[in-house]
N, C-alpha and C positions, 0 to 999 in steps of 0.2 A: 504494500500500500504506500502511496505517496505521502510524504510528510514534509511540510514546508520548513521544518527546522533543520532539514538536511541541506546544507548550503550548496552541495554539489548539484542539487536539483532546482535551486532557485535561479531563475533566469537572470542574465546580465541586463537589467532594465535600462541603464544608461546606453548600452550598445543598441538595444531594441529601439530606444527613443531616437537615436541617430538614424537608424535604418528607416523608421517610420517617417521622419522628417524628409528624408530623401524620396520616399515613396510618394509623398504628397506634393513634392515640388512641382509647381506649375499647374496644379489642379485645385480648384476651390469648390467644385460641385458637391453638394451634400450627399446625394445618393452614391455617386462614384466613390467619394472618400469613405462613406459609412460602409459600403460593401468591401472596400479594400481593408479598412480597419478591422472589420469582423473577421475576414479571412486571415489577416496578419496575426491577430491574437490567437485565433483557433489553431493556426499552423505553427506558431512559435512557442506557445506555452504547453507544457506537458500535462497530460491527464485531464483533458477537457472533453465534454460531450456536447457543449453548446456555447456559442458566443454570438451575441447580437444586440441590436437596438430595439427598443420599444419607444415610439414617438408620442409626445404629449399631444392629445387632441381633446380639448375641453377638459373634462374631469376624468379622463381615462387615458390609458396607454394603448397604442395600436402597433402591432408588429411591423418592424422595419427590416432593413438588411441584416442577415444573419448567416451563420454556418452551423450545421447540425441537423437533427431531425425536425420534422414539422413541429410547430409550436402553437401555443395558445395565441389567439389573434387579438383579443381585447382584455385588458386588465384595469379594473377601476382603481383610482387613486386610493391608497389606504388598504388595499387587499394584497395579500401575499408579500413576498420580499420586494418585488419590483414596484408594486403599488405603494408600499411603505417608503421605499427609497425616494420615490417621486414626491409623495406627500411631505416627507421630512426634508427633502433636498439634501440628503447626506448619504454617504456610502454605508451600505450594510453588508457585513460579512457574517455568513451563517455557516458554522462548522457542521451542523446536522440539520438539514432542511426538514426532516420529519419531526423535529422538536420545535420548529418555528410555528407559532400560532397562525392559522389561516394560510399556511403554505399552499400554493397552487402547483399541483404535480402535473406539469405538461409532459415530462418524461420520467417514468418511475425509476429509471436508472440513475437519476441525479441524487446525490447525497450531500453535496456542499455547494454553496453559491456565494457569489459576490456581485452586488449591484451598485453601480456608480451613477449618480445623477449627471446628466449632460446639461450644463448651464452656460448660457451665452449672455453676457451683460446683465446678469441677474435673472434672466428669463429661463424657465425650464423648457428645454428642447425635448427631453425624453430621458431614458436611462440606458445604460449599457450593462447587459446581464451576461454573466459567465457561470456556467454550471460544470460540476465535476462529478464523476461517479465515485470519487473517494471522499469520505468524511474528513474533516479538518484540512482540506486541500489548500485553503487560502489563509495566509498569515499577514502580519503587519507589513512585511517587506513587499508582499504582493499588492496590498492596498496602496501603499505609497507609490510603488512602481506603476501600477495601473492608472492611478490618478494622474501621474505625470504623462503617461501615454495618451490618456484621454484629453488632457490639456493641449497636447501637441495636435491632436485631431481637431479640437475646437478652434485653435489658433489658425489652422491651415484651411478651415472650411467655412463657407458661407452658410451659417445656420439660421 
């Protein structure tokens, strides 16, 4: 099982940030960059089974570009991990999704999750959701690194 306290398995987030900035160079389109970001995270981080965006539409999130199995299409603010991250506008790390009150099981194979709000000039654009089949997959280093990667996406993209 993957454990984030094993430094050999923690990605080199600064190197990933440089690669991501290069990937976005010259492109500002939201859909193009969101699709690239989802694929980049899904392919470069170990032990994931889903990575993608949910976009804010009124008081709910609607599925956006992603990598992985088909997913839930609409999630109300305040429901599940994604809806709570949107409502709170803060990153939520869940070691065991089955213990999270109101968890929405789009894929029964998911056991851990991290959801990061996508904010542009104080406005909620949506959330970026990452699932893993391994419990305790995401730690503090992942949260910090992923928040930096997402900031790179936001800075390079017309949201």
